[in-house]
N, C-alpha and C positions, 0 to 999 in steps of 0.2 A: 446449609449452608456450612463450607468448611474451608477452614483457615489453612495456609502452606508456610512452612517458616522455609528459609532462604537455604540454600543449598548449593555448593560446588558444583558448577554447570561438567558435565562430563564432554568431554572431547567427541566422543561417538554421539551424540544427542543433537549438536550444532547442526543449523542449518548448513548448507551443503557451499551454500554460498559464502560463509564463514571461517570454513575450513580450509579449502584449495586456494589458489589464486585468483584475486578477483577478478570476473571474468571484464575482459573488455567492451565497453559500450558506449555507445552516442545516442543521444535525446535531440528530437526535433519535435516542431510545432507548427502544427496546423492552422488555420481557421476552418468553422466550421461556416460554410452559405447555404441558407434553406431555400429550396426553391421547390415552392409546391410540397409533395411528398418526398422529394428527392433532397440529398443533403450533399453538397459539393466539397473538398479540401481545397482550399487556397492557401496563397501566402506562408507558403515553407520556409521555416526556418533552422538552420542549423546551429542548435544551440550551443554545444559543447566543443565549439572550434578551440576553445582556450586551454582542452584535455581532452585532443582528437585520439582514438582509440585507445584509452587507458580506462580507468572506473568510473562512470557516469550514469546513475543509478537513482529509482526512488523516487522520481518526478511527484510534488502535490502542490496545486494551486491556490497558493495563499489568499488569493483573489484574483477576479478575471485576466489581471493584468502582470502578475509577481508568480513565479514559481521558488518551492524550497525543492532544493536536489539534496543526493549523497553523492560524493565524487572527492576521488585520490587520486593528486595529481602527483605524477613520476617524482618527485624530490620528498612525499608526507610517507608517512609510516600505515597510516590508516586515513577512513574518511574523513573527511569534515561536511558541515552542511553549507550550503552557497544558497544565496537568495539570488534570482536573474527577476531583471525588469525587461519584460516583452518589450515596452513600448518605448523605452532611452537606451536599450540593451546595456546598463550598467547592472556590473555582477559585486557584488559584497559578498563577501567569506564568513561566515557567521558564527559558525566555532572553529576553534583553531588547538585541539587538545591531543595528547599521544594515545588517547584511545579512540575508535571508531564510533562514528555516530551514522546510524540509519533509518531511514521512515521516517523522515521529518513531517509534522504535523503541526498546524496550528489550533492550540488547545480550547475550549469553547468559551472561556473568560474573556479572548482577545487581549490578553497581556503579556500572554504566555505561548510558548509552541514546545513541544515533546519531541523523542527522539530515542529510539533504542539504540543504550551505549552497549557497545561489546568493551566490558574490565578486564584489566588482569591485575590480579592480586598472586603472586606469587606463582605458584604452579596451577593457581585457581583460573579459569576462566568464567566471567557470569555477563549475562545477556538480562540487562536491566533496565526499565523506563524511566527517563529523566525527563525533566520538564527545567527549559529556560528562560527569564523575562527577553522580550521579545525588543528591548530598549538596551542589553548586553550589559545592565548593570552591575549580574554578579554571575557567576560560574555554574549556578543553577543545583538541582539537588536532586535524589532519587524520585520519582512520583509514592511507587510503594515502599515500603521498610522490609514488607517480608514475603515479598513475591518478583521470584526470578524466573529465568529460563524462558525471556518473551523474545520472541520471531518477532510477530508483526501485533499490529492491533489497531484500534478504531473507537475513537472518544462518539458516545451515546449522549452524555449529557456533561457537565461539570464536575460529575459525580460518578458516572458509572462510564464502564469501559468494556468494548470486546477483544479478549489478549487470545491469538496463537501461541500457547505454551508447548517448547519443545521438549518431547517425553520418548516413551517408549508404551504405547502411542503418543501423537501429539495429539492434543485438544483443545478446541473452542471454548473459553471460560468468559462469563462476567465476570467482573470484578466490580466491587466497590473501593475509590479513593478512600474516602475514613473509616469505616471498619475493617481493609485490609479481605474482607469475605470474599468467595468467589464460589459460583454454581456452575456447572458444568453444562452448554449447551450440544456439545457435537464431541464424538472422538473419531479422529482420523480427519479433519478437514482439510480443505482448501489453504491457501495462505494470503487466498483473496476477498474481504472482504467491505460492504458498503453500506452506509449508513442511509437510508432513503428520507428520515423523518417518520414523523408521527410514530414513531415505534415501532418501523419496518427497518428489519438488515436484513441483507440477499449477504448470501457465503456459500460456499462449494462443500459438499459433503463427497468425500470419494467413497470408492468401492471398486472391488474387483470385477460387480456388474456393469460397472459404468460412473462417472462422476455425474452428479448432478448440484443444480442452481438451488438452493433452498432459503424458502424467507423466515425469519424468525420475527416473533412480536414480542420485544421485548415489554408488554403491557398485559401478557395475557397469566397471570401466575397460575402457575398450578394447572395449567389447563392444557390437553392433550393434543390441542388445536395449535399450539403456539409455532411450532413446527412443521412449514407444509413446502410442497416440491411443489416449484415455479416452471424448470426444463432445463433438459438433459446439458450438458454444455459441448460446445465444439470438440470434437475427438481431437485427444492430442495438447488442447489447451485448457491453462486451467485461470487467469488471469482476466478480467471481465471489468467492464465500466458498464454506468446505465445512464441512458440519455434523459434529457429533461422529460421526456414526453414515455420515459418507461421502458423505451428501448433497450433492450442488451446489444452489449459488443464484443466480441472474442477476436482476439489473433489468433494467424497462423502461419507461419513463413513470412512472406513477404504480404498476405493479404488480410484482411480486418472482415469480420460477417456481421450481419445483425441478426436480430431474434427478438417477434415483440409476441409476448406472452399474450395469449389469449386471439392471438393472430393469425401467427408461421405455424407449420409444423414442424420445420426447419430451418437450420440456419442459413442463409441466404447473403450471396457475396454485396459487401458493403463498399469496399474500393482494395486495389491493387494495389502497393506503393514502389513494386518494382523500378520502375520510370527513375524512382529515384535513389538507387542502388541501396531500399532497406529490403534486405531481402528475410532478417530472422529477427520477428517483434519479440520482445518479451514483457513488455508491459504498454499498459495503454492508462493513461488519466484525462479526465476530463474538465474543465473549466467548471465554477459552480454554474454559471449560463448554458453551457453545452456548447459557446461560441470559439470555444480552443481544444484541440486533442494532443497533447502531447504522448509521444510515443518512445519509447527505449528500445534499441535493434542492438544485438550482441552479432 
């Protein structure tokens, strides 16, 4: 195990989305209707009409009816977290800070949520993971005292997380909230990883020969088999989602493709959303019961 002290984050090492002008993007939601072996997208909703063609990103289903997103309205300096109710169409601004919040997630304790915060301290910039009470009773606090440069993350348990640490090279690490210890799982990973439960996590391993979706078994300590290959990624795509039955989804352009490990030999066309004027999908997110899909399109 290795402990890392917090250091000023070099501008050159920060994720592109934080360096350049934030990309314009919108978020849409569809219901998923299951008809035998087929899945049909129905009931389209344009969620970010209140901030159309500005920065709207990082959707996360709090439950099957509510979403967290990170959004920057035109009059704000940095993005904040918003909660959207898909049933009542209500919108709640959850954070309102001078610093930017990205990648909101519900924490396993059910009382808090977390987000990556871009902090500014004089000439230094830090990417740190913060936690906030869901009832907004206080202004929150950092999850880690000594770990910074966190671009993305995924909760495994109330104690353990996977972190995408920005660096040269980037690293996927498993971190302990209490001890602040870290274990390197992969070098040069992708930004997307999914907790499947039962100790299984999927992540993307980047390589000059091609990117691969890998499975990491968090319970196989010291075993050479704790990381196994699952499937090649869709060409020119990095983010993925996982349906309830294990089917992988990835997007490219206006299309979403599917891959069933152990069954499919290549990525299969799933749905084309060009008819909805959705032509450049950058992220997809599924609700806990796979009944809804959120789509970010630039």
